[in-house]
N, C-alpha and C positions, 0 to 999 in steps of 0.2 A: 838348570834344565834347558834354558834357551840355548846356552852354548853347546850343550850336548846334542840338541836337535840340529843346530847348524853344522856340527861336526859330522853327523850322520848324512846330512844332505851333501856335503862335500865328498864324502866317501862314495856315496851312491853316484854322484856325477862323474867321478873319476872312473868308477866301474863301467858306467855306460859308455864313456868315451873310449875306454879300452876295448869294449865289445864292438864298437863301430869302426875300429881300426881296420885298414885294408891290409895290414901285415898278415900274411898267411900263417896258419898254424905250423908248429914245428915240423910236422910230417909233410908240409907243402913247400919246404924250402927247395931252392934250386939244387939239382943233382950235381954230384961231383963230375968233373970232366971225364968223359969216356964211359960213364955208367949209363947203359941203355936198357937196364932192367926196369920193368914196371913203368915205362914212360907213359905219361898222360899228356895228351895234346888238347888244347882248347881251340876250337874252330868257331869263330864268330862271323856269320854270313850277313851281308847287308839285307838280303831277302831270300826266301825260298819260294817266292811266288813268281819265279822267272826260270824257265827251263835251263838257261845257261848256268845259273848259279846252283840249281839242283844237281846238274851233271858235274859241275866243278866240285861240289861237296862230295858227291859219290866217288870221284877220282881221288880225293884226299883220303877218304875212309878206306878205299881199296888199297892204296899204297901203305897206309898206316897198318892195316891188317896184315899186309905182306911182311912188314917189319916187326910185327908183334906189339904195336903200340895201341893204346886205348885212345879213342877220340870222343870228346864231349862237344856236341854240336849245338849252337844256339842261333836263333833266327831273330835279327833285329827288326824285321818287318819294315824296313826303310825308315826307321825312327832313330835318329842319332842319340837321343837321350836313353832310349831302351838299350842301344848297343853299348853305351858306356856302362850302364848297370849290368848288362850281361857279362862284360869283360871283368868287372869287379867280382861278380859271382864266380866266374871261372878261376880267378886268382884264389878265392877262398876255398875252392874245391881242390886246390893243390895241383894245378897243371904245371908241367915242366917247361912248356913252350906255348906261345900263343900265335895262331894263324888268324889274321884279321883281314876281312874284306870290307873296307870302310864304307859306311853309308854316306858319310860326309868327311872329306879329308881333313877339314879343320876341326870339326867337333870331336873326332876320334883322338885328337892329340892328347887330351886329358887322360884318357884311359891308357894310352901308350906310356905316358910319363908315370902313371901309377905303377904299371908293370915294371918300368925301369927302376923305380924306387925299391922294389922288392926282389930285383935280380932275375926276373923272368924274361927271357929273350922274346922279341916280337918280330914276326915276319908278316908283311902285308902282301896280299895277293890281289891282282887285277887293278887295284887302286892304291894310291900312296897316302901317307899321313903327313900333314904339313909340319908337325912338330913332334918332338920326342925322339928317342934313339930307336931306330928300326934297323935290325940286323941285316935285313935284305928285303927288297921289293921284287916280287916275281910277277911279271905282267907282260902282256903283248906290247909291241911297239905301237902304242895308240896314235902317236903323232904320225908315224909312217903310214898307218892304216887310213887315217883321215886324208892324208895326201894322196894315197892310192885311190880312194873313192873319187876324189875330185878329178884326178887324171883320167880315170875310166869314163867319167861323164864327158870330159873334153874330147876324149877319143871317139866316143859314140855320137855326140851331138855337135861337136865343134866349139870353138871359142865363142863366147858371148851368149851361150845358152842360158835361159832363164831358170833359176834354181831356187828351191826352198830347202830349209834345213830344220829337221826335228832334233832338238837338243835333249840331252839326258838330264839327270838330276843336278841342278846347280850346286856347286861346291864340291863335286866329285872330281878327282883328278882325271878319270876316264873321259868325262864330258869335256873338261877343259882341254885335254890333250888331243882328243879326236877333232874337236873344233879348231884347235890351233893348226893341226896338220891340214885339215880341209881348206881353211882360209888361206894357208900359205900358197895355194894354187888358185882357189876360187876367186880371191879378191882381185886377181889380175886377169884371169882367163874366163871367168864365168860371171853372170849377172845374178847375184844373190838378192832376191827381192823380198824375202821373208825368212825369219827364223824364230822359233818359239820352243820353249821347253815342253816336253811331254813325259818327262820323268822316267824314261826307259820302260814305259808301260804301254801295252798294246791298245787298251781301250782309250787311254788318253791320246795315243798316237792317231787313232781313228778320228776322235773328236777334234783335235787340233788341225788335222789335215783337212777335214770338212770345212773348217773356218778359213783356212789358208786358201783353199780352192775357190771359195766364194769371193774372197777379196783380191785374188791374183789369178785371173782367168788365163794368163799366158804361161803359167808354169809348165816347163818341159821335163824337169827332173827333180828328184827329191833325194837328199842324203839324210838318212836317219842314223843317229849315233848308236843305235843297237837294233837287233832284228825284231824285237817285240814291237817297237814303234814303226819299223818298216812294214811289218805285216798289217798293222792297224792302218797305215797309210795306203797300202795296196787295197784294202777293203773299201776305204773311203773313195779311192779313185775309181774302183770297179763300178761303184754305184752311179758314177757320172758318165761312164762309157768312154772316158777319155784315155788316150794312150800316153802315159807318162812313165818315164824311166825311174825306177826306185832302187837305191843301193842301201843295204843294211850293213850291220857290223856285229859279228860274233860267230856266225856259222853254226847256229843252233839247228837241231834236227828239223824243226818246222820250216825254218828259212831255207835250208838246203833242199827240202822237198818242194817248196814254193819256187825256187830257182829252177829245179828240174822240170816243174810243170809249166814254166814260162810266165808265172805270175809275178815273181820278184826278179828284177834284172840281174842283180849280183849281190853278194855279201862278202865282207872282209872277214875271213874265217880265222878264228883263234884256235889254238890247239889246247883244248880244255884238259885233255889227259896229261899233257906235259906240264901244264901249270900246276895241277894237283900233285903230280909225282914230285916235281922239283921242290914244291913247298915242304912236303914231308921229308924229303931227302936233305934239304937244307937245314931243317930243324934238327935232324939227326946229327949232321956234321957239327952244328953249333954245340949240341949237348956233349959231343965228343971232344970239344975244345979246339976244333979246327976253325981256321979263318974262312969266311965265305965272302963272295962278291956282294957289294951293297945294292947292286942292281943286276938282276938276272933276266934279260929279255928273252921272250919266247917268240919264235918266228910266226908270221901271219901270211896269208895268201888270199888273192882275189879268186872267188869262185863264181863262174858264170854258167849259163846253160850248157855251153860247149864242154865245160869241165865236169859237169855232173852226169853226163850220159854214161 
């Protein structure tokens, strides 16, 4: 009787392990090359609490609709653990390709490798994944954009200007690369007296900027690694009545309006529509068995008040 009970426990354990497998069901297997019928794309966004990412999501859905693809959208809410779970759920739902906008470039690697293991192609958008096989990264030239921001500050205020930097979410390739580009110029031509993460968030940008202004009364300019932080910084600066140049990054609708109104000095504008379009088009090419570029850069541009009139 005891042996019979142990046998049942073993059978039950094997059953549960099989049920927890990330191997998708038979109907969720990768499509044959060239077959674009009933394509289902999984889109994992780092957050939908940011106008830039909402617009990017909309552009992906719009292009997918044009091509007759279904899109399942999930929001990681800036939580790396949730994003990994979201991607695993998308795999179980039978997606044919994954578009991932990583919350954390390192943490997302596990999910990418899981997708690799079951033959589902992965494309990252706006941010890279540190590990795993990514078919293509579609993003703006973040390094070039950071450099462009620093050069604009030098052009406006001259070498040696006192600058603060609002950094994005630590661990994201976008924050790392924008900072790298900025410091390639700023470290020799500007005086960076403070830098602190505000996690790409407007409210945090406001709060961090308030603290930086109190501790650094000589700040002449601010580079914020996205527009949301830049707009928060603008609000904090306005409360002091000081005249400080602020440069953002993204080219969101709110930021472009702030530039036009003379509240935000400039933004490094990404082309959201192209990023979304290229992501879906690249997925289609992969599913057709075509070779794609491992890195597809999307042009950026500096937008100032003169450009927004």
